[in-house]
N, C-alpha and C positions, 0 to 999 in steps of 0.2 A: 523834661528833655524836649528840645526842639528837634523835629525830624522833617527832612525834605523828602517828599514823595513825588516821584516822577512817573507818570502813566506811560505805559507802552501797550500799543495794540498787539494782540496775539496773532500769530500767523493764521491766515484763513478767515479772519473776521471781515465780513463785507459790510458796506455801509447799510445795506438793508437789514442785516442782522441786529444792528444797534437800535433801529427805530422803535420796536415794541417796548424798550426799556427806558427811553429817555426821560419821560415824566417821573417815573419812580426813581431813577438815578438822581435827578435834580432834587427831588424831595428828600432822599436819604442824605445827599451832600449837604442840604440845608440843615437837616437835623444834626448832623455831625458838627456843622459850623455853630449852630445854636448851643450845642453842648460844650463847646470850647475845645473839642478834639482837633477840629480843622480850624486853624486861625486865619489862613489866607488861601484863596483859590485863584488860580490864573490859568490861562491857556497859553501855550507856546505861540510865538509869533510865526514860527516857521512850519509848524504842523499842528494838526487838530488833536493835541494831547494835553492833558491837564498837568499842572504842577501845583502841589499843595504844601503849605507850611503847616505842620501839625504840632500839637503839644500832647505828649503822653509820657507816662512813667518809664516805659521801655519801648524798644522797637517792636517787640512782640505784641504789645498792646495796640500800637499804631496799626500793625498788620491786621490784627483781629478786627479793628474798627473798619478798615478798608475792605476787609472780606465781606462786610455786610452790604456793600454796594451792589446793586443788581447787575451791573456790567461785569463785575468781578465774579459774582456767582454764576453768571451765564458763560464764563470762560472767554469773554471777548477782550478783556484788558487785564493787565497786572501792573503792579507798582514796584519800582525800585525804591527802597527806603534807605536814606542816608542820615545817620545821626549827626547832629551838629553840636558844636561847643562854641563858647564865646571866643572872640578874637583876642589872643593874648598879647598882640603887638604893642598896645599902648603902655604896657608895663615897662617896656624898654625906654619909653619917654619919661614916665612919671614914677617908676619904681625905684 
């Protein structure tokens, strides 16, 4: 299942609070990418928050993977998880 994960900074999270975790966060994100759980990583153009395209059997498994990120563990960020399905509109043309 493809899942869109949108990062949100949690209230009270200061820029200084993020600094000690940034290297470990990048390392864990890379590990999730290498394992195939995170397929694509982006940052929003309008704010400093990540958007990930994930591949997992369930939304729960995607959440468990994201819960291993240091910034999530530290309570600085959370993710909104949106399960995706294939666009069915082409069937109207070719079905």
